[in-house]
C-alpha positions as a Markdown table, in Angstrom:
| # | Residue | x | y | z |
|---|---|---|---|---|
| 1 | Met | -19.6 | 29.3 | -1.0 |
| 2 | Cys | -20.0 | 28.1 | -4.2 |
| 3 | Glu | -21.6 | 25.3 | -5.7 |
| 4 | Arg | -18.8 | 23.7 | -7.7 |
| 5 | Ile | -19.0 | 22.5 | -11.5 |
| 6 | Gly | -18.1 | 18.9 | -12.1 |
| 7 | Met | -16.5 | 18.0 | -15.3 |
| 8 | Ile | -15.1 | 15.1 | -17.2 |
| 9 | Cys | -12.5 | 13.8 | -19.7 |
| 10 | Lys | -12.2 | 10.7 | -21.9 |
| 11 | Leu | -8.7 | 10.7 | -22.0 |
| 12 | Ala | -6.3 | 11.0 | -25.6 |
| 13 | Pro | -2.9 | 11.5 | -25.5 |
| 14 | Gln | -1.6 | 15.4 | -25.1 |
| 15 | Glu | 1.1 | 16.9 | -26.6 |
| 16 | Leu | 3.4 | 18.5 | -23.4 |
| 17 | Lys | 4.3 | 22.1 | -24.3 |
| 18 | Gly | 7.2 | 23.9 | -22.5 |
| 19 | Ile | 10.4 | 22.9 | -20.8 |
| 20 | Tyr | 9.7 | 21.8 | -17.5 |
| 21 | Thr | 10.5 | 19.2 | -15.4 |
| 22 | Phe | 8.0 | 17.2 | -13.4 |
| 23 | Asp | 8.7 | 16.0 | -9.9 |
| 24 | Lys | 7.0 | 13.2 | -8.0 |
| 25 | Ile | 5.4 | 14.2 | -4.5 |
| 26 | Asp | 5.9 | 12.3 | -1.5 |
| 27 | Ser | 5.3 | 12.8 | 2.5 |
| 28 | Asp | 8.4 | 15.1 | 2.4 |
| 29 | Asp | 6.7 | 17.7 | 0.5 |
| 30 | Ile | 3.7 | 18.3 | 2.1 |
| 31 | Asp | 5.4 | 21.4 | 3.8 |
| 32 | Gly | 6.1 | 22.9 | 0.2 |
| 33 | Val | 2.7 | 21.8 | -1.3 |
| 34 | Ser | 1.1 | 23.5 | 1.5 |
| 35 | Val | 2.5 | 27.0 | 1.4 |
| 36 | Ser | 2.5 | 26.9 | -2.6 |
| 37 | Met | -1.4 | 26.0 | -2.1 |
| 38 | Leu | -1.8 | 29.1 | 0.0 |
| 39 | Asp | -0.2 | 31.5 | -2.1 |
| 40 | Ala | -2.2 | 29.8 | -5.3 |
| 41 | Phe | -5.4 | 30.4 | -3.0 |
| 42 | Lys | -5.2 | 33.3 | -1.1 |
| 43 | Asp | -7.3 | 35.5 | -2.5 |
| 44 | Thr | -9.2 | 33.7 | -5.2 |
| 45 | Val | -12.6 | 32.7 | -6.0 |
| 46 | Asp | -11.2 | 29.3 | -4.5 |
| 47 | Phe | -9.9 | 30.5 | -1.2 |
| 48 | Asn | -12.1 | 29.8 | 1.8 |
| 49 | Gly | -10.0 | 31.6 | 4.5 |
| 50 | Glu | -8.1 | 28.1 | 5.2 |
| 51 | Thr | -5.0 | 28.5 | 7.5 |
| 52 | Ile | -1.8 | 26.7 | 6.6 |
| 53 | Glu | -2.2 | 24.3 | 8.6 |
| 54 | Glu | -5.8 | 23.1 | 7.4 |
| 55 | Leu | -4.4 | 23.5 | 3.8 |
| 56 | His | -1.2 | 21.1 | 5.3 |
| 57 | Lys | -4.0 | 18.5 | 6.8 |
| 58 | Glu | -5.7 | 18.1 | 3.4 |
| 59 | Ile | -2.7 | 17.5 | 1.5 |
| 60 | Cys | -2.0 | 15.1 | 4.0 |
| 61 | Ser | -5.0 | 13.9 | 3.7 |
| 62 | Ile | -4.2 | 13.3 | -0.4 |
| 63 | Val | -1.0 | 12.3 | -0.8 |
| 64 | Glu | -1.5 | 9.7 | 2.3 |
| 65 | Ser | -4.7 | 8.0 | 0.7 |
| 66 | Thr | -6.9 | 9.0 | 3.4 |
| 67 | Phe | -9.2 | 10.8 | 1.1 |
| 68 | Gly | -8.9 | 8.3 | -1.8 |
| 69 | Thr | -6.1 | 5.8 | -2.7 |
| 70 | Phe | -3.4 | 8.6 | -4.2 |
| 71 | Ile | -2.1 | 7.8 | -8.0 |
| 72 | Ser | 1.6 | 8.8 | -6.6 |
| 73 | Asp | 2.5 | 7.9 | -10.4 |
| 74 | Ala | 0.1 | 11.1 | -11.8 |
| 75 | Ser | 0.8 | 13.3 | -9.1 |
| 76 | Phe | 3.4 | 15.7 | -9.9 |
| 77 | Gln | 5.2 | 19.7 | -8.8 |
| 78 | Ile | 6.8 | 21.5 | -11.3 |
| 79 | Lys | 9.8 | 23.6 | -9.0 |
| 80 | Gln | 11.4 | 27.0 | -10.7 |
| 81 | Asn | 14.3 | 28.8 | -8.9 |
| 82 | Gly | 14.1 | 25.8 | -6.0 |
| 83 | Glu | 10.4 | 26.5 | -4.9 |
| 84 | Ile | 7.6 | 24.5 | -5.6 |
| 85 | Ala | 5.8 | 26.7 | -8.7 |
| 86 | Ala | 2.4 | 24.4 | -9.7 |
| 87 | Val | 1.1 | 21.2 | -8.6 |
| 88 | Ile | -1.3 | 18.9 | -9.6 |
| 89 | Leu | -2.5 | 15.5 | -7.5 |
| 90 | Ile | -4.4 | 12.9 | -8.6 |
| 91 | Ser | -6.9 | 10.5 | -6.6 |
| 92 | Leu | -9.2 | 7.7 | -7.0 |
| 93 | Phe | -12.6 | 8.4 | -6.3 |
| 94 | Lys | -15.7 | 6.4 | -6.8 |
| 95 | Gly | -12.9 | 4.0 | -8.7 |
| 96 | Lys | -11.9 | 7.0 | -11.3 |
| 97 | Pro | -9.3 | 9.3 | -11.5 |
| 98 | Phe | -9.6 | 12.9 | -9.5 |
| 99 | Val | -7.7 | 15.8 | -9.7 |
| 100 | Ser | -7.7 | 16.4 | -6.0 |
| 101 | Glu | -5.9 | 19.6 | -6.4 |
| 102 | Leu | -4.3 | 21.5 | -9.4 |
| 103 | Phe | -2.7 | 25.1 | -8.8 |
| 104 | Thr | 0.2 | 27.6 | -9.7 |
| 105 | Val | 1.6 | 29.8 | -7.6 |
| 106 | Lys | 0.3 | 33.3 | -8.6 |
| 107 | Lys | 4.0 | 34.6 | -9.5 |
| 108 | Tyr | 3.8 | 31.8 | -12.3 |
| 109 | Leu | 0.6 | 31.5 | -13.6 |
| 110 | Lys | 0.2 | 32.2 | -17.3 |
| 111 | Gln | 3.2 | 30.1 | -18.5 |
| 112 | Gly | 1.5 | 26.8 | -19.1 |
| 113 | Met | 2.4 | 25.0 | -16.2 |
| 114 | Ala | -1.1 | 23.8 | -14.9 |
| 115 | Ser | -1.9 | 23.0 | -18.4 |
| 116 | Asn | 1.4 | 20.8 | -18.6 |
| 117 | Leu | 0.7 | 19.2 | -15.6 |
| 118 | Leu | -3.2 | 18.3 | -16.6 |
| 119 | Lys | -1.5 | 17.1 | -19.6 |
| 120 | Lys | 0.9 | 15.0 | -18.1 |
| 121 | Ser | -1.4 | 13.7 | -15.9 |
| 122 | Ile | -3.9 | 12.7 | -18.3 |
| 123 | Asn | -0.9 | 10.6 | -20.8 |
| 124 | Val | 0.2 | 8.9 | -17.1 |
| 125 | Leu | -3.3 | 7.8 | -16.3 |
| 126 | Met | -3.8 | 6.6 | -20.0 |
| 127 | Asn | -0.7 | 4.3 | -19.5 |
| 128 | Leu | -1.9 | 3.0 | -16.1 |
| 129 | Gly | -5.3 | 2.3 | -18.0 |
| 130 | Tyr | -8.1 | 4.4 | -17.3 |
| 131 | Asp | -10.1 | 5.8 | -19.6 |
| 132 | Asp | -11.6 | 9.1 | -17.9 |
| 133 | Leu | -10.5 | 12.1 | -15.5 |
| 134 | Ile | -12.8 | 14.1 | -13.3 |
| 135 | Leu | -12.6 | 17.3 | -12.2 |
| 136 | Tyr | -14.5 | 20.4 | -10.0 |
| 137 | Val | -13.9 | 23.5 | -10.3 |
| 138 | His | -15.6 | 27.0 | -8.7 |
| 139 | Pro | -17.5 | 28.2 | -11.7 |
| 140 | Glu | -16.2 | 31.7 | -11.4 |
| 141 | Asn | -12.6 | 30.5 | -11.9 |
| 142 | Ala | -12.8 | 31.1 | -15.7 |
| 143 | Asp | -9.2 | 30.8 | -16.4 |
| 144 | Ala | -9.2 | 27.1 | -15.1 |
| 145 | Val | -13.1 | 26.5 | -16.8 |
| 146 | Asn | -11.3 | 27.4 | -20.4 |
| 147 | Leu | -8.2 | 25.2 | -19.5 |
| 148 | Tyr | -10.4 | 22.2 | -18.9 |
| 149 | Lys | -12.3 | 22.6 | -22.1 |
| 150 | Lys | -9.7 | 23.3 | -24.2 |
| 151 | Ile | -8.1 | 20.1 | -22.9 |
| 152 | Gly | -11.3 | 18.2 | -23.5 |
| 153 | Phe | -13.1 | 18.2 | -20.1 |
| 154 | Ile | -17.5 | 18.6 | -20.6 |
| 155 | Glu | -19.3 | 19.1 | -17.5 |
| 156 | Leu | -20.9 | 16.0 | -16.0 |
């Protein structure tokens, strides 16, 4: 398994592009989020062979704040055609907001969903009084690394 790159962003207002509706995430969404997460990560550098049950447990630990305090106000999903297309989950880690998960289902890639989710979360976190956002990314996930740099993230 490859060491992930830590990145941080000083929060600044973000302009959203697109016509997406951002829905909050709660415990009723965990099953759907788990299925979407498996689709998003399977056969990518981010996939470590997790089963749907393992992903369900991971999502539960985030949403139920056993991983760290879940920031529900800054965590969203975008639905398309009645299914979860993209998700961002934000938690507190060592007192700072942390992107626990950010993913897009494969058939919805390259439509700006991850970018808009991240920007929406940044705007909410600013309004909540936070200054920074941290994330970790697989160094071979070039699309994600480029997205984060474009938004203003730098390596820790």
